C-alpha positions as CSV (number, residue, x, y, z in Angstrom):
1,C,40.2,22.1,5.3
2,N,40.0,18.6,6.8
3,D,43.6,19.2,8.2
4,I,42.4,22.5,9.8
5,E,39.4,21.1,11.3
6,A,41.3,18.1,12.6
7,H,43.8,20.5,14.4
8,T,41.7,23.4,15.3
9,G,38.1,21.8,15.9
10,Q,36.6,24.4,13.7
11,P,34.1,23.0,11.2
12,R,35.1,22.7,7.6
13,D,32.3,24.8,6.3
14,Y,33.1,27.7,8.8
15,M,36.8,27.7,7.7
16,R,35.6,27.7,4.0
17,Q,33.4,30.6,4.5
18,M,36.0,32.4,6.5
19,F,38.6,32.1,3.8
20,Q,36.0,33.2,1.2
21,D,35.0,36.2,3.2
22,Y,38.8,37.2,3.8
23,V,39.4,37.1,0.0
24,K,36.3,39.0,-0.6
25,F,37.5,41.7,1.8
26,L,41.2,41.7,0.8
27,Y,40.5,42.1,-3.0
28,G,37.4,44.4,-2.6
29,Y,34.9,41.9,-4.4
30,E,31.3,43.2,-4.2
31,E,29.4,39.9,-4.5
32,R,29.6,37.1,-2.0
33,I,32.2,34.4,-3.3
34,S,30.7,31.0,-4.1
35,L,33.2,28.1,-4.8
36,S,30.7,26.6,-7.4
37,N,30.8,29.5,-9.8
38,C,33.8,31.6,-9.0
39,S,36.6,32.3,-11.6
40,R,40.0,30.5,-11.5
41,T,41.6,33.8,-10.3
42,I,39.5,34.0,-7.1
43,A,39.8,30.2,-6.5
44,K,43.7,30.6,-6.7
45,Q,43.4,33.6,-4.3
46,I,41.4,31.4,-1.8
47,I,44.0,28.6,-1.9
48,E,46.8,31.1,-1.5
49,A,44.9,32.6,1.6
50,M,44.5,28.9,2.9
51,F,48.2,28.1,2.7
52,E,49.2,31.3,4.2
53,W,46.9,30.8,7.2
54,I,47.9,27.0,7.5
55,F,51.6,27.7,7.6
56,T,51.5,31.0,9.6
57,N,49.4,29.1,12.2
58,A,51.4,25.8,12.0
59,I,48.7,23.5,11.0
60,P,50.0,20.1,10.6
61,L,49.2,18.6,7.2
62,N,48.8,14.9,6.7
63,Y,51.0,13.1,4.3
64,K,48.3,12.8,1.6
65,T,47.6,16.5,1.6
66,S,51.4,17.4,1.5
67,K,52.0,14.9,-1.2
68,L,49.1,16.0,-3.3
69,M,50.4,19.8,-3.1
70,K,54.0,19.3,-3.9
71,E,53.5,20.7,-7.4
72,E,51.3,23.6,-6.2
73,K,53.6,26.8,-6.1
74,N,51.6,28.5,-3.4
75,Y,52.0,25.5,-1.0
76,L,55.8,25.3,-1.7
77,Y,56.1,29.1,-1.3
78,W,54.4,29.2,2.0
79,A,56.1,26.2,3.4
80,T,59.3,27.7,2.4
81,V,58.7,31.1,3.9
82,T,57.5,29.6,7.2
83,R,60.3,27.1,7.1
84,H,58.3,23.8,7.0
85,C,60.1,20.9,5.2
86,I,58.3,20.5,1.9
87,I,59.0,16.8,2.1
88,C,57.9,15.8,5.6
89,G,56.5,19.1,7.0
90,K,58.8,19.4,10.0
91,P,59.1,22.9,11.3
92,H,62.5,24.9,11.5
93,A,63.7,23.7,8.2
94,D,66.7,25.2,6.4
95,L,66.5,27.1,3.2
96,A,68.2,24.8,0.8
97,H,69.6,26.3,-2.4
98,Y,69.1,24.6,-5.9
99,E,72.1,26.4,-7.2
100,A,75.4,26.0,-5.2
101,V,76.2,29.2,-3.5
102,G,80.0,28.3,-3.3
103,R,82.4,28.1,-0.5
104,G,83.9,31.3,1.0
105,M,80.8,33.3,-0.1
106,N,79.2,35.5,2.8
107,R,75.6,34.5,2.5
108,N,74.6,37.4,4.8
109,K,76.1,39.9,2.2
110,M,75.2,38.5,-1.1
111,N,71.9,38.8,-3.0
112,H,70.1,35.6,-3.8
113,Y,67.6,36.9,-6.3
114,D,69.1,34.7,-9.2
115,K,68.8,31.4,-6.9
116,H,66.0,29.1,-6.1
117,V,65.3,27.6,-2.8
118,L,63.0,25.3,-0.9
119,A,62.6,24.6,2.9
120,L,64.1,21.3,3.9
121,C,64.5,19.7,7.2
122,R,68.1,19.0,8.3
123,E,67.7,15.3,7.3
124,H,66.3,16.0,3.9
125,H,68.8,19.0,3.2
126,N,71.7,16.5,4.1
127,E,70.2,14.0,1.8
128,Q,70.0,16.6,-1.0
129,H,73.8,17.3,-0.6
130,A,74.6,13.6,-0.2
131,I,73.0,12.4,-3.4
132,G,72.8,15.7,-5.5
133,V,70.2,18.0,-6.6
134,K,69.0,16.0,-9.6
135,S,68.8,12.7,-7.8
136,F,66.9,14.5,-5.0
137,D,64.6,16.0,-7.3
138,D,64.1,12.6,-9.1
139,K,63.5,10.8,-5.7
140,Y,60.9,13.4,-4.5
141,H,59.4,14.5,-7.8
142,L,60.5,18.1,-7.3
143,H,61.3,19.1,-11.0
144,D,60.1,22.8,-11.6
145,S,59.1,23.0,-7.8
146,W,62.1,25.3,-6.5
147,I,61.0,28.7,-5.6
148,K,62.7,31.8,-7.2
149,V,64.1,34.0,-4.5
150,D,61.9,37.1,-3.9
151,E,62.5,40.0,-1.6
152,R,61.1,38.3,1.4
153,L,63.3,35.0,0.8
154,N,66.3,37.2,0.1
155,K,66.0,38.9,3.5
156,M,65.5,35.5,5.1
157,L,68.6,34.2,3.5
158,K,70.7,37.2,4.6
159,G,69.4,36.8,8.1
160,E,67.4,40.1,8.0
161,K,64.0,40.6,9.5
162,N,60.9,40.8,7.3
163,E,58.3,43.3,8.4
């Protein structure tokens, strides 16, 4: 919430309460949510709502925050869906494949469901190709970080619109 406060000017406590209220409404919880005694499931739902909001609203994350979150799948998913480089945070990133797609394949017609992707800016995507996926994963500590393609990502990779 520090990054949100720095960018929007909204107080951290206000934003925290907003995310808690959103999760309460979204999942139909009866009781008011308290971070001091909520379940892991509810805490995870709040974190996911925060990431969705952060990336949908293009809130810049400081380097410490993004480095800390590199192993958090929700962070990686929302950075990828909104095309923010998971290394440096630049917008308009490419969707980089972990598994090679192959030359001559029509990416707009194939299904990508058995593939894994991450959002990488042009510089980091070029570096990934230049040094290879394993070396890239080692350099940036991305082991087990690649996102399995779901319906939303498959549509993005095929150039289709998501509703």
